[in-house]
N, C-alpha and C positions, 0 to 999 in steps of 0.2 A: 167361315174363313175361306172356303174354297173359292168364292168369287173374288177374293182379294189377291189371289195368287196369279202369277203369270203363267201362261200356257206356252208350250213349245212353239206355237204359231207366232207368239208375240216376242219371243226371245230375240235379242239383238247382239251384234258383235260390234265393238267400237275399237278402232285403231287410234292410238293416241300418241305416245312419245317414242322417239328413237333414243335408246340408251347410247350415250356418247361413246362408250367403249365397244358397243355392238350396234353400229348404225344400221345394219340390215334388219335388225330385229325391232319390232314394235310392241309396246305394251298393249295387251288386248284385254277386253272384258267381254265375256260371254254370259249373258243372263241365262240362268237355269230355272226351270219350273220347280216350285217348292214340292211338287210331287216326287222329285228326285232326292229329297232330303234324307230319306232312309239310308242312302248310300254313304252318308256322312253322319255317323251316330252321335258324335259330340255336338255337332251343329243341330241335329234333331233334338237333343236334350235341351239345348239353349232355346230353341223354338218352343218346345213344350213348356219350359219355365216361363217364357214370355206370354204364351197363351193362357197359362194358369194365373198370371199376374194381371191379366186384362180384366176390366169390368165388362158389363154386357156390351157396351159400345165404346168403352173408354180404353185408351192406351195406358199402359203402366207408366208411372213416373220414373221408375228405375228397375234395374235387375239386381236381385240380391245375390251376393257372392256365393252364399251357401246353396243357392238353387241351380247354379250352373256347374258343369264339370270343372274340377280343379285344373285339368289338362289344358283348358282353353285360356285360362287367366293370363298366362305369359304372352298370349297372342291377341289380347283384347284391347280395344280402344273405346273410351267413352268420349263422345263428341257433343258439343253444344252447337245447335243449329243457329246460323246467322243468316236468315233468308234475305234480309235487306242488302247484305254484302255478297250474296251468292257464295257463301263460305260456311265453314264450321270450325270451331276451335277445339283443340285437343284438351279435354279435361283430365283424362287419365290414360296412361299408356302402360301396357304390360311389359314385363322384364325383357322378353325377347326383342320386342320392337325398340324399347328404350336402350338396350345394350347394343343393338345393331344399327341404330341411327347414328349418324356422324355429328349429331347436335342434340340439344335438349329439346325433346318433342313436346313435353308438357307445356301448355299455354300457346303453342304455335297454332296457326290456322292451317287448314288443309292446303290452301294456296301456297303457303310458305313451306309446307312439308314436302310437297310434290313438285316436279317440274310443271310448267304451265299447262302443257297439253294434257298431262296425266291428271292434274288438278281439275281441269275442265270436265274430264270424264267422271271423276269421283264426285265433284259437286253436282253435276247433272244427275247422277244416280241418286244422290241425297235428296235433290229437289223432287225427283219422281217418287221416291219413297215417302217424302213428306206429304206430297199431294195425294197419294193413294192411301197413306196411313197403313201400308202393308209391308211385311218383311220382304227382303230381297236376297236371293241366293245367286251367286255368280262365280264363275271361274276367271281368275286373273292370271295372266302370264306375261313374262318378260318384265316384271316389276322390279326395278333396281332396289335391292335391300343389301346393305353392308357392301356395296360396290359390285354385287353380282346379280345378274338377272334371275328372278325366282318366279315360280308359279304356285298357285294355291287356290283353294275354294273358300270363299268367305260368305258370311251371313251378316246382314245388317238389319237390326230390329229398331223400329221407331219408338221413341219415348216421348212422354208429354207431361209437363208440370200440371196442366189442368185437365188432363184426360182426353182432350180433343185436338188441340193444335200441337203439331210436332215441334218439340223444343230441343230434342237431342236424339242420339243414336247409340246403340250398343253394337259394336262391330267386332267380329272375331273370325278366326279361320279354323278349319279342321287341320290340326297339326300334321296328321299323316299325309296330307296333300301338299305340304310345303316341300318344294323340290328346287334345287339349283338347276337352272336351264342354261348355264354357261356352256359354250361349245367345247 
């Protein structure tokens, strides 16, 4: 797995959307090396469960609820990958996200869920994850949630119905990193 992970040298930062309420602030994504995952114990547990569910070279089809920490479930999204549309559909959303979204997130696409520029950053990250078939750890900041800019560290794990082609994603955050970044 070590070759699947990004190094600090390949980490990138993307500027994407300006929050209308805070135009000087831009949503950012900073890719982190998976070597840093120990700093995020709940995400590390999720990665460990994903690695245990993998076959020799096969991706897991799903993540079992009992195999991941209960503390991340409210912050988790399951996404179905739609590569032809350069998008993903929300299959399941945790209570925190569902309660703080101003709309019904289940069944929406990523492009409908986020503002256009932020959706481009998210869908590009999903495309890279699908191509590499490797997990992605990143710090997101100034992401509008419930009308306020927030920051957090997230983990996205690729899933596959046939073990090879990425057909979905398990996305969650380390709850202790969720911070309101409003001025």
